[in-house]
C-alpha positions, 0 to 999 in steps of 0.5 A, spaced: 500 500 500 503 506 497 499 511 502 504 517 500 500 517 494 494 520 498 499 526 500 499 532 495 505 534 491 505 540 495 505 536 502 510 531 499 514 537 497 514 540 504 516 533 507 522 533 503 524 540 505 523 538 512 527 531 511 533 535 507 533 540 512 534 535 518 539 532 514 543 538 513 543 540 520 546 534 522 552 534 517 553 541 516 550 545 521 548 549 525 542 545 528 544 538 530 542 538 537 536 541 541 540 544 547 538 551 545 532 554 541 537 559 537 540 555 532 544 561 529 548 561 536 547 553 537 550 549 543 553 542 542 556 537 546 561 535 542 567 538 538 564 541 531 570 538 528 568 531 530 560 533 529 560 536 522 563 532 516 562 538 511 563 545 510 569 546 514 575 551 513 581 548 517 587 553 519 592 554 514 597 551 518 593 545 519 596 538 518 595 536 511 597 529 511 591 524 509 592 520 515 585 518 515 584 517 508 583 510 505 588 510 500 584 505 496 579 511 495 585 516 492 585 517 485 591 514 482 591 518 476 587 524 473 588 531 470 589 537 475 584 542 476 587 549 473 584 554 478 585 561 476 587 562 484 591 557 487 585 554 492 587 549 497 585 542 494 588 538 500 584 533 504 584 539 510 582 545 506 583 552 508 580 556 502 575 556 498 572 560 492 568 561 486 569 564 479 563 568 475 562 572 469 560 579 469 560 587 467 560 592 472 560 599 470 561 602 477 568 598 477 566 595 484 562 590 487 560 587 494 561 580 496 557 578 502 561 573 506 559 569 512 562 564 517 562 561 524 567 559 529 565 555 535 567 557 542 568 552 548 563 554 554 563 551 561 556 550 561 549 550 556 543 553 558 537 548 555 531 551 552 524 548 555 517 550 554 513 555 559 510 549 562 516 545 564 520 551 566 514 553 571 514 546 573 521 545 574 522 552 578 516 550 583 520 544 585 523 544 592 530 542 594 533 543 587 539 548 588 543 544 583 539 548 577 540 555 575 534 558 571 534 564 566 527 567 566 528 571 559 528 565 555 526 560 559 532 556 559 535 551 565 542 549 566 546 546 572 548 551 577 556 553 578 561 557 575 567 552 574 568 545 573 568 543 580 562 547 582 558 544 576 560 537 577 558 538 584 551 540 582 551 534 577 552 529 583 546 532 587 542 531 581 544 524 581 542 523 588 535 527 587 534 522 581 535 516 585 531 518 591 525 521 588 520 516 585 519 518 578 512 515 579 511 521 584 513 526 579 511 529 572 514 524 567 516 530 563 520 533 569 524 526 570 525 525 562 528 532 562 532 531 569 535 525 566 537 528 559 541 534 563 544 529 567 547 525 561 548 531 557 553 534 563 557 527 562 560 530 556 567 533 556 565 539 553 560 544 550 561 549 544 557 555 542 557 557 535 559 564 534 557 567 527 559 573 523 557 576 516 562 581 512 560 585 507 567 586 502 568 591 497 572 589 491 575 593 486 574 590 479 576 596 475 583 593 473 585 586 471 590 582 476 589 580 483 588 583 490 588 581 497 585 583 503 584 581 510 578 581 514 577 581 522 573 577 527 570 581 532 569 577 539 568 580 546 572 586 544 578 582 541 580 583 534 583 577 530 585 576 523 579 571 521 579 571 513 584 573 507 580 575 501 583 574 494 580 576 488 582 576 481 579 579 475 581 578 467 578 581 462 575 577 456 573 579 449 567 576 447 563 576 440 556 578 442 557 582 449 564 586 448 568 586 454 566 581 460 570 580 466 572 573 469 572 574 477 574 569 482 573 570 489 577 566 494 577 566 502 582 563 506 582 561 514 587 565 518 584 563 525 588 558 529 581 554 529 577 551 524 571 555 521 564 552 519 559 553 514 562 559 510 559 562 504 560 567 499 555 571 495 555 576 490 548 579 489 546 583 482 548 591 484 546 597 480 550 597 473 552 590 474 550 584 470 552 577 470 554 573 464 554 565 463 560 561 461 557 559 454 556 567 453 563 568 454 566 561 450 561 560 445 564 554 441 565 554 433 559 549 431 563 548 425 568 545 428 564 540 433 562 533 431 554 534 429 551 531 435 556 535 439 553 541 435 546 539 436 547 539 443 549 546 444 543 548 440 538 544 444 541 546 451 542 553 449 538 556 454 541 552 460 547 556 462 552 556 467 553 562 471 558 560 476 563 554 478 566 553 485 573 551 487 573 547 493 566 548 494 559 548 490 557 554 486 550 556 484 545 562 482 538 564 483 534 567 478 529 573 479 524 575 473 528 571 468 535 574 470 540 572 475 539 575 481 545 572 485 551 567 485 554 564 491 557 558 494 554 552 498 557 546 501 550 542 500 548 545 493 541 543 491 537 542 484 530 540 482 529 537 476 523 539 472 519 533 471 516 531 464 509 532 462 507 526 457 500 527 457 499 534 453 492 536 455 491 540 448 489 533 445 482 530 445 482 524 450 478 520 445 483 520 441 488 517 446 483 512 449 484 505 446 477 503 447 475 507 441 479 503 437 476 496 438 470 496 434 468 496 426 467 503 425 474 504 422 472 511 419 471 514 425 477 511 428 481 514 422 478 521 423 481 521 430 488 518 428 488 524 422 486 529 427 492 527 432 497 527 426 494 534 424 495 537 431 502 535 431 503 538 424 500 544 426 505 544 432 511 543 427 509 549 423 508 553 429 515 551 431 518 552 424 516 559 424 519 561 431 526 559 428 527 565 424 529 568 431 535 564 431 542 566 430 545 564 423 549 558 427 543 555 430 538 556 424 541 550 420 540 545 426 533 547 427 532 546 420 534 539 421 530 537 426 524 540 423 525 536 417 525 529 421 519 531 425 516 532 418 519 525 416 515 522 422 508 525 420 509 522 413 510 515 416 504 516 421 500 517 414 503 511 411 500 507 417 494 510 416 494 509 408 496 501 410 490 501 415 485 503 410 487 498 404 489 492 409 483 490 413 487 484 416 492 490 419 486 494 421 483 488 425 490 487 428 490 494 430 483 493 433 486 487 437 492 490 440 488 496 443 483 491 446 489 487 449 492 493 452 485 494 455 485 487 458 492 487 461 491 493 465 485 491 468 486 487 475 479 483 476 478 477 472 471 477 472 470 484 470 475 482 464 470 477 462 464 482 462 468 487 459 470 483 453 463 480 452 460 487 452 466 491 449 465 496 455 471 498 457 469 505 461 472 503 467 479 502 465 483 507 467 488 507 461 489 512 455 495 512 451 500 518 452 501 522 446 508 519 444 505 512 445 500 513 440 505 517 435 510 511 436 505 506 434 503 510 428 510 512 426 512 504 426 506 500 425 506 500 417 514 498 417 512 492 423 506 489 419 509 491 412 515 487 410 516 491 403 516 497 407 521 502 405 522 503 413 523 495 414 530 495 415 531 502 419 531 501 427 526 505 430 528 508 437 524 510 442 528 515 446 523 518 452 526 519 459 526 514 464 519 512 467 515 515 461 512 509 458 516 506 453 514 499 455 507 500 453 509 503 446 513 496 444 508 492 448 503 494 443 507 493 437 508 486 440 501 485 440 500 487 433 505 483 430 503 477 433 495 478 431 497 480 424 501 474 423 496 469 425 491 473 421 494 473 414 498 466 415 493 461 416 498 455 416 505 457 418 504 462 423 507 458 429 514 459 432 517 465 435 514 471 432 517 476 437 524 476 440 525 481 446 532 482 449 534 485 455 541 486 458 540 484 465 537 479 469 533 483 474 530 488 468 528 481 465 525 479 471 520 485 472 519 486 465 517 479 464 511 480 469 508 486 465 509 482 458 506 476 461 499 480 462 499 482 455 500 475 453 495 472 457 490 478 455 492 476 447 491 469 449 484 470 452 482 474 446 485 468 441 481 463 445 474 467 444 475 468 437 476 463 431 481 467 426 487 467 431 489 460 430 489 454 434 495 454 438 496 458 444 499 465 444 505 464 449 511 467 452 518 464 454 523 466 459 530 465 456 535 467 461 541 465 464 542 462 471 535 465 472 531 459 469 532 451 469 535 448 463 531 441 463 524 439 466 527 434 470 531 439 474 525 443 474 521 437 477 527 436 482 527 443 484 519 443 485 520 437 490 525 440 494 521 446 495 515 442 497 519 438 502 522 445 505 520 446 513 517 453 512 514 457 506 520 462 506 525 457 505 521 454 499 520 461 496 528 462 497 529 455 492 524 458 487 527 458 480 520 459 476 520 467 476 512 468 476 509 469 483 502 471 481 497 469 476 498 475 470 491 474 469 487 474 475 492 476 480 489 473 486 494 473 492 495 465 492 494 463 485 501 461 484 504 460 491 500 457 497 500 460 504 504 457 510 498 452 511 498 449 505 505 449 501 507 442 503 502 439 498 504 440 491 497 441 488 497 447 491 502 450 488 502 453 481 508 449 479 504 443 480 504 441 472 512 440 473 511 434 477 507 430 472 510 426 466 511 430 460 508 436 462 504 440 457 505 447 461 510 449 466 505 453 470 498 454 472 493 458 476 491 455 482 484 459 482 479 454 479 475 460 477 481 463 473 480 461 465 488 459 466 487 454 471 489 448 467 495 452 465 498 459 463 501 460 457 508 462 460 514 457 460 520 458 464 524 452 463 529 452 457 527 445 455 519 447 454 521 453 451 525 449 445 519 444 444 513 450 445 517 455 441 513 461 445 510 466 441 514 471 445 521 469 447 523 474 453 531 473 454 537 476 455 542 478 450 548 473 453 543 467 452 543 468 445 550 465 445 547 458 445 545 458 438 551 455 435 552 450 441 545 447 442 541 444 436 534 445 440 536 453 440 535 453 433 528 452 434 527 459 436 529 461 429 525 456 426 531 453 423 529 446 424 523 447 419 522 453 415 516 451 411 512 450 418 515 455 422 516 462 420 522 466 422 521 472 428 518 478 425 520 483 430 526 484 435 525 489 441 532 491 444 530 494 451 535 499 454 540 500 448 545 504 451 547 498 455 549 494 449 556 498 449 563 497 450 566 489 450 559 487 451 556 491 445 562 489 440 560 481 441 553 483 441 554 486 434 558 481 432 553 475 433 548 480 430 551 479 424 550 472 424 543 473 426 541 478 421 544 473 416 539 467 418 533 471 419 534 474 412 534 467 409 540 469 405 541 462 402 534 461 399 533 468 398 527 468 401 525 473 407 525 480 409 528 480 416 524 482 422 523 489 424 527 492 429 525 496 435 529 499 441 528 503 447 533 508 451 532 513 456 539 515 455 543 515 449 549 519 445 551 518 438 545 513 437 546 513 429 553 510 430 551 505 435 546 502 431 550 502 425 555 498 429 551 493 432 545 492 427 548 495 421 541 499 420 539 506 420 536 509 426 530 513 427 530 517 433 523 518 436 520 522 438 524 527 433 527 533 437 524 540 437 528 546 437 529 546 445 530 540 450 524 542 453 518 541 448 518 536 442 510 536 442 509 529 445 514 530 451 514 537 455 517 540 461 512 541 466 514 548 468 512 550 475 511 543 478 515 539 483 520 534 481 526 530 483 531 534 487 538 532 488 543 534 493 550 534 493 555 533 499 563 532 499 566 531 506 572 536 508 577 533 512 573 526 513 574 520 510 569 517 505 567 512 510 566 517 515 561 521 511 558 515 509 556 513 516 553 520 518 549 520 511 546 513 512 544 514 519 542 521 518 537 519 512 534 513 516 533 517 522 530 523 519 525 520 516 522 518 522 516 523 525 516 527 519 509 528 519 503 526 523 502 519 521 506 513 518 504 516 511 509 521 512 515 517 514 513 512 509 515 517 504 523 516 505 523 510 509 527 506 505 534 508 503 537 506 497 544 506 497 548 506 490 555 504 489 560 504 483 563 497 485 561 491 489 568 492 493 565 499 496 558 496 497 561 490 501 564 496 506 558 499 506 554 492 508 559 492 514 558 499 516 550 498 516 551 492 521 556 496 526 558 503 525 551 506 522 547 503 528 552 506 533 552 513 530 544 512 530 545 511 538 549 517 538 543 521 535 538 518 540 542 521 546 544 527 542 537 529 540 533 526 546 529 521 541 524 517 544 524 509 543 518 510 539 521 515 534 528 512 534 530 508 528 532 501 530 535 497 525 533 490 525 538 485 522 534 482 516 532 489 513 538 491 509 537 488 502 542 487 496 541 488 489 547 486 485 550 481 480 551 477 486 544 475 487 541 469 484 536 469 479 531 466 484 532 471 489 530 477 485 522 476 485 522 475 492 527 481 494 522 485 489 516 483 493 520 485 499 521 492 497 514 493 495 512 492 503 510 499 505 512 502 512 505 504 513 502 497 511 496 494 515 499 487 515 501 485 522 507 483 519 510 490 518 505 494 523 511 496 527 515 498 520 520 492 521 518 488 515 519 495 510 526 494 508 531 500 511 536 500 506 537 497 499 544 496 497 545 496 490 550 497 484 549 497 476 543 492 476 538 497 480 540 502 474 536 499 469 528 498 468 527 497 476 520 500 478 518 500 485 514 506 486 515 507 494 523 508 493 523 515 494 530 517 497 537 515 494 544 516 496 549 515 491 556 514 493 561 517 488 560 519 481 558 513 477 563 513 471 557 514 466 552 520 466 547 515 463 548 510 469 547 516 474 541 518 470 538 511 470 540 510 477 537 516 480 531 515 476 529 509 480 527 514 486 521 519 486 517 515 480 510 516 483 512 521 489 517 526 490 524 523 490 530 526 494 537 524 491 543 525 495 550 525 491 556 523 496 562 525 492 569 523 494 574 529 496 580 525 494 578 524 487 578 529 482 572 527 477 568 527 483 570 534 486 569 537 479 562 534 479 561 537 486 564 544 484 559 544 478 553 541 481 548 546 478 551 546 471 551 539 471 544 537 473 541 542 469 544 539 463 544 532 465 542 529 458 547 533 454 553 530 458 551 523 456 557 520 453 557 517 447 557 509 446 562 505 443 562 498 439 567 495 435 564 488 433 569 487 427 575 489 431 581 484 432 579 482 439 572 481 438 573 477 432 578 472 435 573 471 441 566 471 437 567 469 430 567 461 431 561 461 434 558 466 429 560 462 423 557 456 426 551 459 428 550 461 421 551 455 418 547 450 423 541 455 422 541 455 414 544 449 412 540 443 414 546 438 413 550 442 418 544 443 423 545 436 428 549 436 434 553 430 430 554 434 423 560 438 423 564 433 419 559 434 413 563 441 412 567 437 408 561 436 403 562 439 396 555 441 396 556 446 402 562 449 399 558 455 395 554 456 402 560 456 406 563 462 401 556 465 401 557 466 409 564 468 408 562 473 403 557 476 407 561 477 413 566 481 409 561 485 406 558 486 413 566 488 416 566 493 410 559 496 411 562 497 419 569 500 417 566 505 411 572 509 408 577 507 414 578 500 412 581 498 419 579 491 420 578 488 413 585 484 412 585 482 419 578 480 419 579 476 412 585 472 416 581 470 422 575 468 418 579 464 413 583 461 419 576 459 423 574 455 416 580 452 415 580 449 423 573 447 422 576 443 415 582 440 419 578 438 425 573 434 420 579 431 416 582 429 422 575 426 424 575 422 418 581 419 419 579 417 427 573 413 424 577 407 423 579 407 431 575 402 435 574 407 440 571 412 435 566 417 438 562 421 434 564 428 432 560 434 435 560 441 435 560 442 443 560 439 450 558 443 456 564 444 461 561 438 466 562 433 460 567 435 455 573 432 459 569 425 459 568 425 452 573 421 447 571 424 441 573 430 437 569 437 439 569 443 434 568 448 439 569 448 447 568 454 452 574 459 454 575 456 461 575 449 458 581 445 460 580 438 458 584 434 453 580 438 447 586 442 445 585 443 438 578 445 439 576 452 437 574 456 443 567 459 444 563 463 449 557 460 452 555 467 454 556 474 451 558 476 457 565 472 457 568 478 454 574 478 459 579 473 460 578 469 466 584 469 471 585 463 476 588 464 483 591 457 486 592 458 494 597 453 496 598 451 504 596 447 510 589 449 511 589 445 517 595 449 521 593 456 518 599 456 513 
């Protein structure tokens, strides 16, 4: 139950502000303790150097060695930061500052500098309520208390350490002799608190100071001046203020001044919470760095130039040095620039609804009937509205500069091409009744899969009344459908061989767009092919198991809806519409293994133990959604018949899973298959898999069934391939995927027979750069980005920025003089504790209850895991005492409430972890009425950054800047998906890259998508070819040449009848290499040698096998044996895995998974284990 949804956005924003302010007080100050009410002059019971972890300026002569730094955290290489004025970048920095650009006619500007020192005091006076003050003052025999009537504060009496100690001893005796039951509870709580407080070694009081410094910027050069600190009539050197001015000549604005201001601590003790602010003054105007340093667009790469154009309105007005720099706007102009130790930036949320469009146009219920003319009218009106926006946008380009106008013209042209494709789809629907019927069926499928009550589904399907379904298309979803549908259904389309790439921010609804395309493809194939529609129709590929698992549930709902429609019609074929999950370790290979696993589950002592053994992924029926439709309750789990996996226990099962609910239409069996053996036999309509699994195609004869290679006349090739999260197909993995894709493309097009047009390719991403190059490298296709860009990053008609609405807010933190581990402990503890008692009830606490911690490596995560068990708990205990937190409001961490989402998690654990993460703190369930079942901390690495959708995750701590901006966007987008999120980015001060992101925090976050790095794939580079070409060639031949398809047929390569086919494969691969390298000709000669070598090795092994046939112990020549059995096999093997150390030394090495892109190193530990040697 997500009760935070009942809180308005304004309420959520208020709670988020309160939450972040609490955290800021704990880590930066002031306000980290409740001794007195005057926060500006706070009193704390601990040295502020220990209390606070950021915002500290150390004395200039402080020790600069990094004794407390984890040496593993220090960056070993990197470019130095070139500051205009030398800023102290040491671990214990004594200076900080910032640079900005301006024009000032008056020649002087004023800078407001704020800082604070903490002075040791003998005793604090504690503020209390009026009632408590009067009650305590009215007590008898309390001479150990001293009262101040002015501000109703209380302390222990005494002027020196001895007298204060005596008062404390008298207070202890008073507490021992007075029965709390005879006193007011509030009095005894306060006296106990003051007793514990005075056990502290020392108290410190904050002494703030504000300086206004006039700086002369009339001439270039550096200046320096000293400011004094007034305290008790004593004047001390406090700060040294440096300023440097440099005149820059600009093309458009004349001379602009670059002004740098730096402050340095001159005091013997640290200064805290320092800041510099320069406000706009009379005769002064701020300028952005982009105004001063506008790049020459003609010298930039095309996409770089386009990004400069698209993000031209998001400008940078200041950059920090050792601190973050930010700026504020007033009436559209910069009002001030300033430094801050905790910068914040709120992302403007995107609006994918576009309220200008008639809801009837977007309602799929209006596209399920026979009134095609009305449906076409709706669609035509939709296209016309888009055309009108394009015309209006094009007119506005006349106001652009000469440099930008050609770039705007390119984008407008792409928008018009999109309109043309939409109209082509409308014409195709007009002329093709079966295509229109498939379109209608797909719309009804989308409606049914969004309904939850199975009895209502049946009624709605019968009456065609879907008025209770709260689902309409987002404009970009309907537009994508119209943009792509003609090329999806029409094999002769001119856009068939283009890849259509959905590019929408995370959470925008990409999944529904391609699920519709899948439903249409399946329905259309069955409508037009009455006999050979069987076989895999659609392949959907992901990169990570976790992403696949969660999306599989959504796709299963759609498949069940389409199968329900098929069973109630007579024109969609007799075989069921089905889905198969084909991933690595997450699913079982054999039915006998599945049966054994299921038996072990039933023989478990407890249900939780059985669930941990579950490898069958599906936990709830996709159709009826009943709670125990797949997994029984604790009382009935011992009986196999009560499980949805019961079909696996029978001989030759027809299904893998059924719904236990007898009223569900899928009680006999669900069209969902999760065992590889069943998938090969059934050939599911939709195969849902990870890209690495496709390395099995050349190794497993049965895997050919998925491509229809065993019987092309009966089973068609796939018609559609969907690749989700395209940006993850990069680097070494992307290169191997691209190489194998060349082989698959050959198979899908039936190059040997000259038949087949190949499948349509669709991909999606939220973060990508240089998409054209990446798609060409992997798929050898042109790409159409959808939606096409407009002339700003904030509006493309289908997706717009929601001006004035609250979005995800980012906060930046970098430790000063503290190790990264220390800052982590303080931050995690603060984020956990500050979520308690945010509002009046648990709805408010639930908003930020579960803290997601995102790490860049398993090593860093491992450290944090032990921190949460030990140091964070200890620090929470300190907060409890310091803030006088009651037991009811204290954040106690149960042992089993930290969960992990990393590559170390096995596939069968993922669904259970996802289910656990969905448990809300405010749930009415008896198991979590105290908040103990809601997860406290989620520790995650890159696995979390793709496709995870858990609505209740709203706060995250990112430890260290991820290597790629795309990863940072994807990871932080996992929080605040349905509510307002808060992301805290914790930067490592010893890493120059982290420091740079911190110092330019606002500039970076207002342009996140601009800074996405380009992806790189080199499928035909020498390392990739050597690693993958044997598997690719074998896959191509086994799937297109019948005599080479069987597991025992590699010797047939010697047949002369195959020679021409072998040459065709070679010719095709070399042409693919030539297409990839273009004019550069980087790989051609080496590629030819590697391909020739692979074919020669195959021939040689085949000839050797012919000779070996005469041996009495001869065993058949096979393509491959899996690692467990290869050493025992005496016959020849054409292929073996890279980590196969068996006697098959002449076999060519092949990957069992596309993730095997790095060599494996083995460590052999020798010694006497028993004696500890």
